[in-house]
A tleap script that builds the chain and sets N, CA, C and O, in Angstrom:
source leaprc.protein.ff14SB
mol = sequence {
  NMET ASP PHE VAL VAL GLN GLN VAL LYS VAL
  SER PRO LYS PHE GLN VAL VAL ILE PRO LYS
  PRO VAL ARG GLU SER LEU GLY LEU ARG PRO
  GLY GLN ARG LEU GLN VAL LEU SER TYR GLY
  ASP ARG ILE GLU LEU VAL PRO VAL ARG SER
  ILE GLY GLU MET ARG GLY PHE LEU ALA GLY
  MET ASP PRO GLY PHE GLU ARG GLU PRO ASP
  ARG THR LEU GLY CALA
}
set mol.1.N position { 0.674 -0.909 -0.645 }
set mol.1.CA position { -0.373 0.124 -0.135 }
set mol.1.C position { 1.034 1.392 -0.047 }
set mol.1.O position { 2.030 1.407 0.676 }
set mol.2.N position { 0.677 2.123 -0.854 }
set mol.2.CA position { 1.279 3.404 -1.079 }
set mol.2.C position { 1.041 4.370 0.012 }
set mol.2.O position { -0.011 4.494 0.639 }
set mol.3.N position { 2.232 5.104 0.186 }
set mol.3.CA position { 1.651 6.655 1.576 }
set mol.3.C position { 1.853 7.457 0.574 }
set mol.3.O position { 2.857 7.254 -0.108 }
set mol.4.N position { 1.018 8.491 0.257 }
set mol.4.CA position { 1.197 9.886 -0.211 }
set mol.4.C position { 1.215 10.799 0.813 }
set mol.4.O position { 0.538 10.276 1.698 }
set mol.5.N position { 1.548 11.708 1.139 }
set mol.5.CA position { 1.367 12.615 1.600 }
set mol.5.C position { 1.210 14.062 0.906 }
set mol.5.O position { 2.291 14.625 0.730 }
set mol.6.N position { 0.356 14.592 0.586 }
set mol.6.CA position { 0.135 16.049 0.177 }
set mol.6.C position { -0.209 17.083 0.313 }
set mol.6.O position { -0.823 16.814 1.346 }
set mol.7.N position { -0.442 18.467 0.150 }
set mol.7.CA position { -1.271 19.538 0.782 }
set mol.7.C position { -2.039 20.125 -0.238 }
set mol.7.O position { -1.693 20.610 -1.315 }
set mol.8.N position { -3.544 19.949 0.481 }
set mol.8.CA position { -4.387 20.960 -0.975 }
set mol.8.C position { -4.512 22.246 -0.214 }
set mol.8.O position { -4.244 22.273 0.987 }
set mol.9.N position { -5.022 23.614 -1.047 }
set mol.9.CA position { -5.533 23.874 -0.789 }
set mol.9.C position { -7.642 23.915 -0.650 }
set mol.9.O position { -8.345 23.114 -1.265 }
set mol.10.N position { -8.130 24.877 0.155 }
set mol.10.CA position { -9.838 24.772 -0.017 }
set mol.10.C position { -9.859 25.914 -0.833 }
set mol.10.O position { -9.135 26.878 -0.586 }
set mol.11.N position { -10.828 25.876 -2.028 }
set mol.11.CA position { -10.892 27.227 -2.787 }
set mol.11.C position { -12.501 27.624 -2.089 }
set mol.11.O position { -13.305 26.980 -1.415 }
set mol.12.N position { -12.474 28.893 -2.592 }
set mol.12.CA position { -13.511 29.785 -1.967 }
set mol.12.C position { -15.350 28.931 -2.065 }
set mol.12.O position { -16.362 29.359 -1.510 }
set mol.13.N position { -15.281 28.183 -2.591 }
set mol.13.CA position { -16.483 27.705 -3.193 }
set mol.13.C position { -16.464 26.426 -2.277 }
set mol.13.O position { -17.549 25.992 -1.893 }
set mol.14.N position { -15.530 25.918 -1.977 }
set mol.14.CA position { -14.775 24.930 -0.283 }
set mol.14.C position { -14.281 23.515 -1.143 }
set mol.14.O position { -14.282 22.362 -0.711 }
set mol.15.N position { -13.869 23.985 -2.475 }
set mol.15.CA position { -13.394 22.360 -2.964 }
set mol.15.C position { -12.149 22.378 -3.206 }
set mol.15.O position { -11.508 23.407 -3.422 }
set mol.16.N position { -11.692 21.232 -3.191 }
set mol.16.CA position { -10.123 20.645 -3.230 }
set mol.16.C position { -10.111 20.260 -4.121 }
set mol.16.O position { -11.196 20.045 -4.661 }
set mol.17.N position { -8.900 19.946 -4.800 }
set mol.17.CA position { -8.219 19.170 -6.182 }
set mol.17.C position { -7.481 17.472 -5.277 }
set mol.17.O position { -6.624 17.358 -4.400 }
set mol.18.N position { -8.078 16.722 -5.809 }
set mol.18.CA position { -6.870 15.513 -5.361 }
set mol.18.C position { -6.003 15.448 -6.106 }
set mol.18.O position { -6.108 15.284 -7.322 }
set mol.19.N position { -5.045 15.565 -5.494 }
set mol.19.CA position { -3.433 15.566 -6.443 }
set mol.19.C position { -3.156 14.306 -7.082 }
set mol.19.O position { -3.458 13.268 -6.493 }
set mol.20.N position { -2.601 14.277 -8.248 }
set mol.20.CA position { -2.228 13.289 -8.982 }
set mol.20.C position { -2.016 12.033 -8.325 }
set mol.20.O position { -2.767 11.059 -8.259 }
set mol.21.N position { -0.911 12.206 -7.868 }
set mol.21.CA position { -0.474 11.096 -7.472 }
set mol.21.C position { -1.236 10.222 -6.779 }
set mol.21.O position { -1.368 9.055 -7.149 }
set mol.22.N position { -1.798 10.705 -5.721 }
set mol.22.CA position { -3.499 10.060 -5.061 }
set mol.22.C position { -4.143 9.337 -5.623 }
set mol.22.O position { -4.255 8.133 -5.392 }
set mol.23.N position { -4.768 10.080 -6.611 }
set mol.23.CA position { -5.335 10.074 -7.590 }
set mol.23.C position { -5.378 8.635 -8.514 }
set mol.23.O position { -6.203 7.791 -8.866 }
set mol.24.N position { -3.938 8.933 -8.663 }
set mol.24.CA position { -3.215 7.395 -9.766 }
set mol.24.C position { -2.383 6.664 -8.760 }
set mol.24.O position { -1.495 5.937 -9.207 }
set mol.25.N position { -2.525 6.742 -7.614 }
set mol.25.CA position { -2.272 5.738 -6.430 }
set mol.25.C position { -3.352 4.761 -5.980 }
set mol.25.O position { -3.057 3.663 -5.510 }
set mol.26.N position { -4.849 5.260 -6.161 }
set mol.26.CA position { -5.997 4.913 -5.670 }
set mol.26.C position { -7.225 4.531 -7.212 }
set mol.26.O position { -8.184 3.775 -7.370 }
set mol.27.N position { -6.592 5.404 -7.962 }
set mol.27.CA position { -7.002 4.764 -9.411 }
set mol.27.C position { -7.724 5.424 -9.565 }
set mol.27.O position { -8.064 5.276 -10.739 }
set mol.28.N position { -8.488 6.441 -8.965 }
set mol.28.CA position { -9.676 7.698 -9.206 }
set mol.28.C position { -9.989 7.940 -10.568 }
set mol.28.O position { -9.115 8.219 -11.389 }
set mol.29.N position { -11.404 7.830 -10.898 }
set mol.29.CA position { -11.803 8.310 -12.384 }
set mol.29.C position { -12.820 9.813 -12.360 }
set mol.29.O position { -13.590 10.184 -11.474 }
set mol.30.N position { -12.632 10.185 -13.100 }
set mol.30.CA position { -13.573 11.816 -13.264 }
set mol.30.C position { -14.746 11.207 -13.158 }
set mol.30.O position { -15.107 10.100 -13.556 }
set mol.31.N position { -15.395 12.181 -12.486 }
set mol.31.CA position { -17.230 11.563 -11.841 }
set mol.31.C position { -17.205 10.153 -10.969 }
set mol.31.O position { -18.313 9.714 -10.660 }
set mol.32.N position { -16.377 9.623 -10.669 }
set mol.32.CA position { -16.544 9.081 -9.596 }
set mol.32.C position { -16.850 8.899 -8.529 }
set mol.32.O position { -16.170 9.676 -7.859 }
set mol.33.N position { -17.527 8.289 -7.848 }
set mol.33.CA position { -18.505 8.745 -6.509 }
set mol.33.C position { -17.328 8.648 -5.252 }
set mol.33.O position { -16.540 7.752 -5.553 }
set mol.34.N position { -16.966 9.279 -3.953 }
set mol.34.CA position { -16.483 9.248 -3.202 }
set mol.34.C position { -17.870 9.363 -1.425 }
set mol.34.O position { -18.962 9.907 -1.262 }
set mol.35.N position { -17.412 8.942 -0.972 }
set mol.35.CA position { -18.441 8.925 0.640 }
set mol.35.C position { -17.176 9.814 1.446 }
set mol.35.O position { -15.962 9.698 1.278 }
set mol.36.N position { -17.811 10.603 2.241 }
set mol.36.CA position { -16.805 12.031 2.722 }
set mol.36.C position { -17.313 11.720 4.434 }
set mol.36.O position { -18.252 12.272 5.008 }
set mol.37.N position { -16.370 10.666 5.011 }
set mol.37.CA position { -16.485 11.186 6.135 }
set mol.37.C position { -15.482 11.974 7.161 }
set mol.37.O position { -14.288 12.202 6.972 }
set mol.38.N position { -16.318 12.348 8.352 }
set mol.38.CA position { -15.648 13.678 9.008 }
set mol.38.C position { -15.934 13.023 10.753 }
set mol.38.O position { -16.947 12.717 11.382 }
set mol.39.N position { -14.534 13.024 11.041 }
set mol.39.CA position { -14.616 12.519 12.932 }
set mol.39.C position { -13.597 13.146 13.199 }
set mol.39.O position { -12.573 12.939 12.549 }
set mol.40.N position { -13.641 14.280 14.461 }
set mol.40.CA position { -13.231 14.296 15.526 }
set mol.40.C position { -12.291 15.927 14.378 }
set mol.40.O position { -12.785 17.008 14.699 }
set mol.41.N position { -11.663 15.996 13.759 }
set mol.41.CA position { -10.576 16.923 13.527 }
set mol.41.C position { -9.824 16.335 12.231 }
set mol.41.O position { -8.669 16.633 11.928 }
set mol.42.N position { -10.624 15.485 11.537 }
set mol.42.CA position { -10.376 14.799 10.147 }
set mol.42.C position { -11.349 14.607 9.019 }
set mol.42.O position { -12.453 14.261 9.438 }
set mol.43.N position { -11.273 14.728 7.722 }
set mol.43.CA position { -12.035 14.410 6.950 }
set mol.43.C position { -11.301 13.026 5.797 }
set mol.43.O position { -10.186 12.873 5.299 }
set mol.44.N position { -12.338 12.382 5.755 }
set mol.44.CA position { -11.585 10.961 4.865 }
set mol.44.C position { -12.123 10.511 4.054 }
set mol.44.O position { -13.085 9.799 4.343 }
set mol.45.N position { -11.681 10.753 2.356 }
set mol.45.CA position { -12.764 10.497 1.334 }
set mol.45.C position { -12.519 9.472 1.234 }
set mol.45.O position { -11.414 9.064 1.591 }
set mol.46.N position { -13.771 8.383 0.532 }
set mol.46.CA position { -13.292 6.854 0.741 }
set mol.46.C position { -14.167 7.211 -0.628 }
set mol.46.O position { -15.014 8.093 -0.767 }
set mol.47.N position { -13.464 5.796 -2.029 }
set mol.47.CA position { -14.242 6.143 -3.448 }
set mol.47.C position { -15.184 4.558 -2.833 }
set mol.47.O position { -15.008 3.684 -1.985 }
set mol.48.N position { -15.976 4.835 -3.641 }
set mol.48.CA position { -17.334 4.001 -3.572 }
set mol.48.C position { -17.313 3.327 -4.712 }
set mol.48.O position { -17.408 3.890 -5.803 }
set mol.49.N position { -17.160 1.804 -4.534 }
set mol.49.CA position { -16.693 0.816 -5.185 }
set mol.49.C position { -18.254 0.603 -6.185 }
set mol.49.O position { -19.013 1.528 -6.476 }
set mol.50.N position { -18.403 -0.597 -6.504 }
set mol.50.CA position { -18.924 -0.940 -7.327 }
set mol.50.C position { -18.907 -2.537 -6.878 }
set mol.50.O position { -17.920 -3.127 -6.438 }
set mol.51.N position { -20.426 -3.184 -7.122 }
set mol.51.CA position { -20.321 -4.651 -6.315 }
set mol.51.C position { -19.612 -5.361 -7.274 }
set mol.51.O position { -19.366 -6.521 -6.942 }
set mol.52.N position { -19.086 -4.905 -8.702 }
set mol.52.CA position { -18.077 -5.416 -9.413 }
set mol.52.C position { -17.058 -5.573 -9.080 }
set mol.52.O position { -16.428 -6.612 -9.276 }
set mol.53.N position { -16.567 -4.401 -8.387 }
set mol.53.CA position { -15.412 -4.369 -8.023 }
set mol.53.C position { -14.765 -4.813 -7.083 }
set mol.53.O position { -13.538 -4.887 -7.016 }
set mol.54.N position { -16.004 -5.332 -5.823 }
set mol.54.CA position { -15.892 -5.707 -4.386 }
set mol.54.C position { -15.918 -7.681 -4.609 }
set mol.54.O position { -15.982 -8.591 -3.782 }
set mol.55.N position { -15.849 -7.670 -5.835 }
set mol.55.CA position { -15.741 -9.539 -5.926 }
set mol.55.C position { -14.378 -10.154 -5.332 }
set mol.55.O position { -13.320 -10.024 -5.948 }
set mol.56.N position { -14.448 -10.728 -4.290 }
set mol.56.CA position { -12.966 -11.363 -3.779 }
set mol.56.C position { -12.159 -10.349 -2.953 }
set mol.56.O position { -10.995 -10.438 -2.561 }
set mol.57.N position { -13.124 -9.288 -2.769 }
set mol.57.CA position { -12.009 -8.389 -1.918 }
set mol.57.C position { -11.935 -9.081 -0.251 }
set mol.57.O position { -11.446 -8.496 0.716 }
set mol.58.N position { -12.543 -10.437 -0.239 }
set mol.58.CA position { -12.378 -11.089 0.980 }
set mol.58.C position { -11.898 -12.375 1.106 }
set mol.58.O position { -11.973 -13.207 2.010 }
set mol.59.N position { -11.351 -12.366 -0.065 }
set mol.59.CA position { -10.741 -14.189 -0.629 }
set mol.59.C position { -9.851 -14.296 0.644 }
set mol.59.O position { -9.579 -13.403 1.448 }
set mol.60.N position { -9.535 -15.354 0.638 }
set mol.60.CA position { -8.742 -15.880 2.117 }
set mol.60.C position { -9.003 -14.942 3.641 }
set mol.60.O position { -8.097 -14.808 4.463 }
set mol.61.N position { -10.191 -14.431 3.799 }
set mol.61.CA position { -10.496 -14.320 5.504 }
set mol.61.C position { -11.185 -15.466 5.492 }
set mol.61.O position { -11.901 -16.075 4.698 }
set mol.62.N position { -10.651 -15.640 6.934 }
set mol.62.CA position { -10.757 -16.694 8.043 }
set mol.62.C position { -12.099 -16.588 8.665 }
set mol.62.O position { -12.205 -15.823 9.624 }
set mol.63.N position { -13.264 -17.325 8.210 }
set mol.63.CA position { -14.458 -17.361 8.651 }
set mol.63.C position { -14.747 -18.152 10.340 }
set mol.63.O position { -15.802 -18.038 10.965 }
set mol.64.N position { -13.471 -18.966 10.834 }
set mol.64.CA position { -13.489 -20.073 11.763 }
set mol.64.C position { -13.185 -18.715 13.018 }
set mol.64.O position { -12.337 -18.667 13.908 }
set mol.65.N position { -13.897 -18.056 12.761 }
set mol.65.CA position { -14.076 -16.970 14.599 }
set mol.65.C position { -14.942 -17.786 15.702 }
set mol.65.O position { -15.220 -18.981 15.799 }
set mol.66.N position { -15.176 -16.933 16.298 }
set mol.66.CA position { -16.224 -18.099 17.418 }
set mol.66.C position { -16.779 -16.461 17.441 }
set mol.66.O position { -16.332 -15.314 17.437 }
set mol.67.N position { -17.801 -17.048 17.460 }
set mol.67.CA position { -19.770 -16.171 17.179 }
set mol.67.C position { -20.086 -15.950 18.378 }
set mol.67.O position { -19.552 -16.892 18.964 }
set mol.68.N position { -20.799 -15.093 19.432 }
set mol.68.CA position { -21.104 -14.884 20.217 }
set mol.68.C position { -22.810 -16.025 19.964 }
set mol.68.O position { -23.564 -16.052 18.991 }
set mol.69.N position { -22.870 -16.679 21.061 }
set mol.69.CA position { -24.404 -17.579 21.055 }
set mol.69.C position { -25.828 -17.553 20.070 }
set mol.69.O position { -26.418 -18.455 19.477 }
set mol.70.N position { -26.174 -15.531 20.239 }
set mol.70.CA position { -26.841 -15.398 19.659 }
set mol.70.C position { -26.821 -14.653 17.929 }
set mol.70.O position { -27.685 -14.135 17.221 }
set mol.71.N position { -25.673 -14.882 17.807 }
set mol.71.CA position { -25.012 -15.197 16.190 }
set mol.71.C position { -25.188 -16.134 15.598 }
set mol.71.O position { -25.681 -16.022 14.476 }
set mol.72.N position { -24.883 -17.320 16.076 }
set mol.72.CA position { -25.103 -17.959 15.504 }
set mol.72.C position { -25.633 -18.606 14.175 }
set mol.72.O position { -26.813 -18.257 14.214 }
set mol.73.N position { -25.474 -19.372 12.965 }
set mol.73.CA position { -26.727 -19.556 12.158 }
set mol.73.C position { -28.110 -20.989 13.118 }
set mol.73.O position { -27.856 -21.919 13.884 }
set mol.74.N position { -28.975 -20.667 12.756 }
set mol.74.CA position { -29.616 -22.109 13.177 }
set mol.74.C position { -30.276 -21.420 14.921 }
set mol.74.O position { -31.285 -21.716 15.559 }
set mol.75.N position { -29.515 -20.750 15.110 }
set mol.75.CA position { -30.148 -19.910 16.708 }
set mol.75.C position { -31.472 -19.077 16.871 }
set mol.75.O position { -31.763 -18.587 17.962 }
savepdb mol mol.pdb
quit
């Protein structure tokens, strides 16, 4: 995972330009939607991915963890 740090300036219309190295590292495209999350003094932009892009992103996840009794199948 790349770690890119850049500074941007908020325009009078409250717009920011995502720097090219960040756009390229995330594969962002013009018109792509982003979720805006704020907490504390932070703002995060998270790309919204289509269902097709999400296919297989949990591959290799270990489903063998212990569940709470009210969360098991057939309970």
